[in-house]
C-alpha positions in Angstrom: -10.5 -3.5 13.5 -10.9 -6.6 11.2 -8.8 -7.1 8.2 -11.7 -6.2 5.9 -12.3 -3.0 7.9 -8.7 -2.0 7.6 -8.7 -2.7 3.9 -11.9 -0.5 3.4 -10.2 2.3 5.5 -7.1 2.1 3.3 -9.2 2.2 0.1 -11.0 5.3 1.5 -7.6 6.9 2.1 -6.4 6.0 -1.4 -9.5 7.6 -3.0 -9.3 10.7 -0.6 -5.8 11.3 -1.8 -6.8 11.1 -5.5 -4.6 8.1 -6.2 -5.8 5.5 -8.8 -8.0 2.8 -7.4 -6.1 -0.5 -7.2 -7.5 -3.9 -8.0 -8.6 -5.9 -5.0 -7.6 -9.5 -4.4 -5.5 -9.5 -7.6 -4.3 -13.0 -8.6 -0.8 -12.5 -9.8 0.7 -16.0 -10.3 -0.1 -18.0 -13.5 -0.5 -21.3 -11.7 -0.9 -20.6 -7.9 -4.0 -19.1 -6.3 -2.0 -16.4 -4.5 -3.6 -13.0 -4.4 -2.5 -9.5 -3.3 -4.8 -7.4 -1.1 -4.4 -4.5 -3.5 -2.5 -4.3 -6.8 -1.6 -1.9 -9.6 -0.8 -4.6 -12.3 0.3 -2.1 -14.9 3.0 -1.0 -12.4 3.7 -4.4 -10.9 3.0 -2.8 -7.6 1.2 -4.7 -4.8 0.1 -3.8 -1.3 -0.3 -6.4 1.5 -1.9 -5.5 4.8 -0.9 -7.9 7.6 -3.4 -8.4 10.4 -2.8 -10.0 13.7 0.8 -8.8 14.0 0.6 -8.5 17.8 -2.0 -11.3 18.4 -0.2 -14.3 16.8 -2.1 -14.0 13.6 -1.4 -16.1 10.5 1.4 -13.9 9.2 3.4 -14.3 12.4 3.1 -18.1 13.0 5.7 -20.4 11.5 3.7 -22.0 8.7 1.9 -18.8 7.7 5.2 -16.9 7.7 6.8 -19.6 5.6 4.0 -19.6 3.1 4.2 -15.8 2.9 7.9 -16.0 2.2 7.2 -18.4 -0.7 4.5 -16.1 -2.1 6.5 -12.9 -1.9 9.6 -14.6 -3.4 7.7 -15.9 -6.3 6.2 -12.4 -6.8 9.6 -10.9 -6.8 10.8 -13.4 -9.4 7.9 -12.1 -11.6 9.0 -8.5 -11.1 6.5 -7.3 -8.5 7.3 -4.7 -5.8 5.3 -5.2 -2.7 4.5 -2.7 0.0 3.7 -4.4 3.4 1.7 -2.6 6.0 0.2 -3.3 9.4 -3.1 -2.2 10.7 -1.4 0.4 12.8 0.4 1.9 9.8 -2.9 2.2 7.9 -4.5 3.8 10.9 -1.7 6.3 11.5 -1.5 7.4 7.9 2.0 6.1 7.4 0.8 3.5 4.8 -0.9 6.0 2.6 2.1 8.4 2.8 4.4 5.6 1.6 2.0 4.7 -1.2 1.8 8.3 -2.3 5.7 8.4 -2.4 5.7 5.3 -4.4 3.3 6.7 -7.0 5.6 9.7 -7.4 8.6 7.6 -8.2 
């Protein structure tokens, strides 16, 4: 399943559960072009779905991992909470369960 297919599947789960629809590709930083896969800006809550976890994708290679660390640290400085999910977590329903719990808190 491609990253865009996983994101569409997750968005379907969000809507099916009656959760608010998040913004897609939300640009959160005032000067950098960083974006979150999904975001609830009013709650400073972001969702990132990592693809290629088992295949040596961008997020697991040295330079990609380092860039992700910078992005997520800058987001934390700005007050964001970030939920990180893999394709398997989306497909198993674990991701949507965690998002539902987060919305209840």
